[in-house]
MDTraj code that builds the backbone (N, CA, C; nanometers):
import mdtraj as md
import numpy as np

residues = "UNK UNK UNK UNK UNK UNK UNK UNK UNK UNK UNK UNK UNK UNK UNK UNK UNK UNK UNK UNK UNK UNK UNK UNK UNK UNK UNK UNK UNK UNK UNK UNK UNK UNK UNK UNK UNK UNK UNK UNK UNK UNK UNK UNK UNK UNK UNK UNK UNK UNK UNK UNK UNK UNK UNK UNK UNK UNK UNK UNK UNK UNK UNK UNK UNK UNK UNK UNK".split()
xyz = np.array([
    [2.0861, -0.7344, 1.5560],
    [2.0500, -0.7445, 1.4159],
    [2.0133, -0.8876, 1.3801],
    [2.0865, -0.9842, 1.4330],
    [2.0581, -1.1248, 1.4017],
    [1.9181, -1.1636, 1.4511],
    [1.8838, -1.1213, 1.5699],
    [1.7519, -1.1531, 1.6245],
    [1.6406, -1.0941, 1.5371],
    [1.6578, -0.9684, 1.4986],
    [1.5593, -0.9034, 1.4126],
    [1.5510, -0.9684, 1.2760],
    [1.6678, -1.0068, 1.2205],
    [1.6677, -1.0755, 1.0911],
    [1.5928, -1.2067, 1.1018],
    [1.6165, -1.2801, 1.2061],
    [1.5448, -1.4094, 1.2257],
    [1.3946, -1.3883, 1.2406],
    [1.3555, -1.2808, 1.3055],
    [1.2125, -1.2492, 1.3181],
    [1.1530, -1.2190, 1.1807],
    [1.2273, -1.1442, 1.0985],
    [1.1790, -1.1149, 0.9627],
    [1.1662, -1.2416, 0.8799],
    [1.2621, -1.3320, 0.8943],
    [1.2528, -1.4599, 0.8241],
    [1.1288, -1.5385, 0.8659],
    [1.1007, -1.5393, 0.9925],
    [0.9812, -1.6079, 1.0404],
    [0.8533, -1.5464, 0.9818],
    [0.8503, -1.4141, 0.9717],
    [0.7349, -1.3468, 0.9138],
    [0.7161, -1.3811, 0.7699],
    [0.8276, -1.4003, 0.6963],
    [0.8201, -1.4436, 0.5556],
    [0.7654, -1.5847, 0.5486],
    [0.8195, -1.6745, 0.6319],
    [0.7775, -1.8133, 0.6294],
    [0.6286, -1.8325, 0.6547],
    [0.5713, -1.7530, 0.7443],
    [0.4296, -1.7695, 0.7779],
    [0.3392, -1.6879, 0.6852],
    [0.3998, -1.6161, 0.5926],
    [0.3193, -1.5409, 0.4929],
    [0.2716, -1.4066, 0.5416],
    [0.3274, -1.3579, 0.6513],
    [0.2888, -1.2300, 0.7057],
    [0.3436, -1.1141, 0.6203],
    [0.4619, -1.1333, 0.5622],
    [0.5250, -1.0337, 0.4748],
    [0.5834, -1.1083, 0.3536],
    [0.6075, -1.0330, 0.2463],
    [0.6631, -1.0919, 0.1238],
    [0.8145, -1.0825, 0.1168],
    [0.8745, -0.9932, 0.1904],
    [1.0170, -0.9778, 0.1827],
    [1.0675, -0.8679, 0.2733],
    [1.1941, -0.8316, 0.2482],
    [1.2645, -0.7328, 0.3295],
    [1.3172, -0.6217, 0.2376],
    [1.2972, -0.4971, 0.2786],
    [1.3519, -0.3811, 0.2055],
    [1.4541, -0.3152, 0.2977],
    [1.5727, -0.2926, 0.2426],
    [1.6833, -0.2331, 0.3178],
    [1.7436, -0.1150, 0.2435],
    [1.8205, -0.0357, 0.3151],
    [1.8943, 0.0734, 0.2456],
    [2.0099, 0.0113, 0.1669],
    [2.0807, -0.0825, 0.2296],
    [2.1867, -0.1587, 0.1628],
    [2.2093, -0.2871, 0.2390],
    [2.2631, -0.3883, 0.1713],
    [2.2764, -0.5215, 0.2320],
    [2.3635, -0.5213, 0.3562],
    [2.4618, -0.4315, 0.3623],
    [2.5525, -0.4338, 0.4774],
    [2.4940, -0.3702, 0.6033],
    [2.3642, -0.3347, 0.5967],
    [2.2970, -0.2945, 0.7188],
    [2.2574, -0.4186, 0.7989],
    [2.2568, -0.5355, 0.7375],
    [2.2303, -0.6613, 0.8086],
    [2.3432, -0.7631, 0.8008],
    [2.4388, -0.7393, 0.7097],
    [2.5497, -0.8351, 0.6917],
    [2.6835, -0.7717, 0.7331],
    [2.7715, -0.8540, 0.7880],
    [2.9024, -0.8058, 0.8326],
    [3.0092, -0.8115, 0.7236],
    [2.9897, -0.8984, 0.6241],
    [3.0857, -0.9136, 0.5150],
    [3.0153, -0.9791, 0.3957],
    [3.0879, -0.9957, 0.2878],
    [3.0260, -1.0517, 0.1645],
    [2.9725, -1.1950, 0.1849],
    [3.0474, -1.2882, 0.2432],
    [2.9895, -1.4210, 0.2660],
    [2.8627, -1.4169, 0.3505],
    [2.8605, -1.3341, 0.4505],
    [2.7421, -1.3187, 0.5352],
    [2.6252, -1.2636, 0.4545],
    [2.6538, -1.1711, 0.3629],
    [2.5481, -1.1151, 0.2777],
    [2.4875, -1.2253, 0.1902],
    [2.5695, -1.3057, 0.1247],
    [2.5180, -1.4175, 0.0435],
    [2.4377, -1.5160, 0.1281],
    [2.4851, -1.5450, 0.2483],
    [2.4165, -1.6374, 0.3390],
    [2.2756, -1.5832, 0.3712],
    [2.2670, -1.4558, 0.4035],
    [2.1413, -1.3986, 0.4401],
    [2.0429, -1.3873, 0.3225],
    [2.0956, -1.3502, 0.2067],
    [2.0115, -1.3469, 0.0872],
    [1.9570, -1.4866, 0.0590],
    [2.0423, -1.5867, 0.0710],
    [2.0005, -1.7266, 0.0515],
    [1.8922, -1.7689, 0.1481],
    [1.9059, -1.7281, 0.2737],
    [1.8047, -1.7650, 0.3746],
    [1.6709, -1.7007, 0.3436],
    [1.6724, -1.5759, 0.2950],
    [1.5465, -1.5085, 0.2603],
    [1.4803, -1.5786, 0.1397],
    [1.5601, -1.6108, 0.0416],
    [1.5068, -1.6794, -0.0773],
    [1.4538, -1.8177, -0.0417],
    [1.5258, -1.8897, 0.0438],
    [1.4830, -2.0222, 0.0881],
    [1.3518, -2.0140, 0.1636],
    [1.3297, -1.9039, 0.2388],
    [1.2032, -1.8888, 0.3126],
    [1.0888, -1.8497, 0.2192],
    [1.1224, -1.8197, 0.0930],
    [1.0153, -1.7852, -0.0044],
    [0.9943, -1.6368, -0.0224],
    [1.0887, -1.5566, 0.0281],
    [1.0729, -1.4113, 0.0221],
    [1.1649, -1.3454, -0.0769],
    [1.1589, -1.2135, -0.0763],
    [1.2446, -1.1304, -0.1609],
    [1.3237, -1.0380, -0.0708],
    [1.4429, -1.0001, -0.1202],
    [1.5223, -0.9008, -0.0483],
    [1.5598, -0.7942, -0.1458],
    [1.5230, -0.6700, -0.1152],
    [1.5440, -0.5572, -0.2043],
    [1.6167, -0.4500, -0.1277],
    [1.7214, -0.3899, -0.1915],
    [1.7918, -0.2791, -0.1299],
    [1.7828, -0.1552, -0.2166],
    [1.7923, -0.0408, -0.1525],
    [1.7918, 0.0850, -0.2267],
    [1.9134, 0.0934, -0.3151],
    [2.0306, 0.0535, -0.2613],
    [2.1569, 0.0636, -0.3357],
    [2.1723, -0.0423, -0.4459],
    [2.1411, -0.1695, -0.4149],
    [2.1679, -0.2773, -0.5089],
    [2.0448, -0.3281, -0.5844],
    [1.9261, -0.2888, -0.5425],
    [1.8048, -0.3388, -0.6071],
    [1.7666, -0.4745, -0.5526],
    [1.6977, -0.5556, -0.6351],
    [1.6554, -0.6898, -0.5922],
    [1.7775, -0.7836, -0.5922],
    [1.7963, -0.8483, -0.4806],
    [1.9113, -0.9389, -0.4671],
    [1.8672, -1.0836, -0.4862],
    [1.9542, -1.1607, -0.5471],
    [1.9228, -1.3004, -0.5681],
    [2.0491, -1.3819, -0.5762],
    [2.0319, -1.5098, -0.5888],
    [2.1423, -1.6028, -0.6018],
    [2.1262, -1.6696, -0.7365],
    [2.1572, -1.6009, -0.8399],
    [2.1275, -1.6465, -0.9731],
    [2.2269, -1.7557, -1.0162],
    [2.2029, -1.8734, -0.9700],
    [2.2890, -1.9884, -0.9974],
    [2.2094, -2.0849, -1.0825],
    [2.2613, -2.1155, -1.2007],
    [2.1921, -2.2085, -1.2888],
    [2.2148, -2.3505, -1.2371],
    [2.1064, -2.4263, -1.2358],
    [2.1142, -2.5654, -1.1940],
    [2.1185, -2.6522, -1.3184],
    [2.1956, -2.7556, -1.3137],
    [2.2059, -2.8435, -1.4299],
    [2.3311, -2.9270, -1.4178],
    [2.3576, -2.9961, -1.5266],
    [2.4749, -3.0826, -1.5277],
    [2.6024, -3.0006, -1.5447],
    [2.7057, -3.0456, -1.4788],
    [2.8352, -2.9774, -1.4907],
    [2.8970, -3.0125, -1.6261],
    [2.9585, -2.9141, -1.6883],
    [3.0268, -2.9386, -1.8152],
    [3.1692, -2.9766, -1.7898],
    [3.2176, -3.0710, -1.8712],
    [3.3564, -3.1144, -1.8538],
    [3.4499, -3.0426, -1.9461],
])
top = md.Topology()
chain = top.add_chain()
for i, resn in enumerate(residues, 1):
    res = top.add_residue(resn, chain, resSeq=i)
    for name in ("N", "CA", "C"):
        top.add_atom(name, md.element.get_by_symbol(name[0]), res)
traj = md.Trajectory(xyz[None], top)
């Protein structure tokens, strides 16, 4: 699975595909931290990751100054 995931990432980076469609995230991830890691890698490569179960996945983290 890791080898195939890395091949998909390379295809995204070179513009051959726009993203990855899965039945659910745990078809490529072993646990929740691994799922976030893989979603982050796809987004970093410039692609999208969409699952049938969860829909479009993202890392919706606001950037800005920390509040005290």
